[in-house]
C-alpha positions as a Markdown table, in Angstrom:
| # | Residue | x | y | z |
|---|---|---|---|---|
| 1 | Met | 48.3 | -109.2 | 203.5 |
| 2 | Ile | 51.9 | -108.5 | 204.4 |
| 3 | Arg | 53.7 | -111.5 | 206.1 |
| 4 | Ile | 56.9 | -111.1 | 208.0 |
| 5 | Pro | 59.1 | -114.2 | 207.5 |
| 6 | Glu | 59.4 | -116.4 | 210.6 |
| 7 | Pro | 61.9 | -116.5 | 212.0 |
| 8 | Ala | 62.6 | -112.9 | 211.1 |
| 9 | Gln | 66.0 | -112.6 | 209.5 |
| 10 | Phe | 67.5 | -109.2 | 208.5 |
| 11 | Glu | 69.7 | -108.3 | 205.6 |
| 12 | Trp | 71.3 | -104.8 | 205.7 |
| 13 | Asp | 72.8 | -102.8 | 202.9 |
| 14 | Asp | 76.0 | -101.2 | 204.2 |
| 15 | Gly | 75.0 | -97.8 | 202.8 |
| 16 | Asn | 71.5 | -97.8 | 204.3 |
| 17 | Lys | 72.5 | -98.9 | 207.8 |
| 18 | His | 75.1 | -96.2 | 208.1 |
| 19 | Lys | 72.7 | -93.6 | 206.5 |
| 20 | Asn | 70.0 | -94.5 | 209.0 |
| 21 | Trp | 72.3 | -93.9 | 211.9 |
| 22 | Leu | 73.9 | -90.7 | 210.5 |
| 23 | Thr | 70.6 | -89.2 | 209.5 |
| 24 | His | 68.2 | -90.4 | 212.2 |
| 25 | Gln | 70.3 | -92.0 | 214.9 |
| 26 | Val | 68.6 | -95.3 | 214.5 |
| 27 | Ser | 70.8 | -98.4 | 214.9 |
| 28 | Thr | 70.1 | -101.7 | 213.1 |
| 29 | Thr | 69.3 | -103.4 | 216.4 |
| 30 | Glu | 66.8 | -100.7 | 217.4 |
| 31 | Ala | 65.1 | -100.9 | 213.9 |
| 32 | Glu | 64.9 | -104.7 | 214.1 |
| 33 | Glu | 63.1 | -104.4 | 217.5 |
| 34 | Ala | 60.1 | -102.7 | 215.9 |
| 35 | Phe | 59.4 | -105.8 | 213.9 |
| 36 | Phe | 58.7 | -107.7 | 217.1 |
| 37 | Asp | 56.2 | -105.1 | 218.5 |
| 38 | Pro | 52.9 | -107.0 | 219.0 |
| 39 | Asp | 51.1 | -103.7 | 218.2 |
| 40 | Arg | 53.0 | -103.0 | 215.0 |
| 41 | Arg | 51.2 | -101.7 | 212.0 |
| 42 | Leu | 51.9 | -102.9 | 208.5 |
| 43 | Ala | 50.9 | -101.4 | 205.1 |
| 44 | Lys | 51.9 | -101.7 | 201.5 |
| 45 | Asp | 54.0 | -98.8 | 200.2 |
| 46 | Val | 52.1 | -98.4 | 196.9 |
| 47 | Ile | 53.9 | -95.1 | 196.0 |
| 48 | His | 57.5 | -96.6 | 196.1 |
| 49 | Ser | 56.8 | -100.2 | 195.1 |
| 50 | Thr | 57.8 | -101.2 | 191.5 |
| 51 | Glu | 57.0 | -104.2 | 189.4 |
| 52 | Ser | 60.3 | -105.8 | 190.5 |
| 53 | Glu | 60.1 | -104.9 | 194.2 |
| 54 | Thr | 57.2 | -104.6 | 196.6 |
| 55 | Arg | 57.9 | -102.2 | 199.4 |
| 56 | Ser | 56.1 | -102.1 | 202.8 |
| 57 | Ile | 55.8 | -99.8 | 205.7 |
| 58 | Leu | 56.0 | -100.8 | 209.3 |
| 59 | Leu | 55.1 | -98.6 | 212.3 |
| 60 | Gly | 56.4 | -100.1 | 215.5 |
| 61 | Lys | 57.8 | -99.4 | 218.9 |
| 62 | Thr | 61.2 | -100.3 | 220.2 |
| 63 | Arg | 62.0 | -101.6 | 223.7 |
| 64 | Lys | 62.8 | -98.1 | 224.8 |
| 65 | Gly | 59.4 | -96.9 | 223.5 |
| 66 | Arg | 60.6 | -95.1 | 220.4 |
| 67 | Leu | 58.1 | -95.2 | 217.6 |
| 68 | Leu | 59.7 | -95.8 | 214.2 |
| 69 | Phe | 58.5 | -95.6 | 210.6 |
| 70 | Ile | 60.3 | -98.3 | 208.6 |
| 71 | Val | 60.3 | -98.9 | 204.8 |
| 72 | Phe | 61.3 | -102.4 | 203.9 |
| 73 | Thr | 61.1 | -105.2 | 201.4 |
| 74 | Ile | 61.1 | -108.9 | 201.7 |
| 75 | Arg | 63.8 | -110.7 | 199.6 |
| 76 | Gly | 63.3 | -114.4 | 199.9 |
| 77 | Lys | 63.5 | -115.2 | 203.6 |
| 78 | Tyr | 65.1 | -111.9 | 204.5 |
| 79 | Ile | 63.8 | -108.6 | 205.6 |
| 80 | Arg | 65.7 | -105.8 | 204.0 |
| 81 | Val | 65.3 | -102.4 | 205.7 |
| 82 | Ile | 65.5 | -99.5 | 203.2 |
| 83 | Ser | 64.9 | -96.6 | 205.5 |
| 84 | Val | 64.0 | -96.0 | 209.1 |
| 85 | Arg | 63.2 | -92.8 | 211.1 |
| 86 | Asp | 61.0 | -91.6 | 214.0 |
| 87 | Ile | 57.3 | -91.4 | 213.4 |
| 88 | Asn | 56.1 | -87.9 | 212.8 |
| 89 | Lys | 53.1 | -86.3 | 214.6 |
| 90 | Lys | 50.8 | -86.9 | 211.6 |
| 91 | Glu | 51.7 | -90.7 | 211.5 |
| 92 | Arg | 51.5 | -91.2 | 215.3 |
| 93 | Pro | 47.6 | -91.7 | 215.2 |
| 94 | Leu | 48.1 | -94.4 | 212.6 |
| 95 | Tyr | 50.0 | -96.4 | 215.2 |
| 96 | Glu | 48.0 | -95.4 | 218.3 |
| 97 | Asn | 44.4 | -95.7 | 217.0 |
| 98 | Arg | 43.0 | -99.2 | 217.2 |
| 99 | Thr | 40.4 | -100.3 | 214.7 |
């Protein structure tokens, strides 16, 4: 099970936060909002995890209703966002379908 640290604290790499804005027009603030979505979906990123770093995926909605796909890792008590973009149409049902 993936646990988001409480209270959620974020750590941003300067390169990643600028890249996410330039590539996908997602600000750090908007990305952070998705972590507080009560309907968010979490999964382990088994493809990109390594022995030294476990990566996870979050699908969540921002206050403006934008659905985001976020890859992140937990480092101590901090959430470190690696990449963030809009959910694509194949991923949308993963967020919308309830089990």
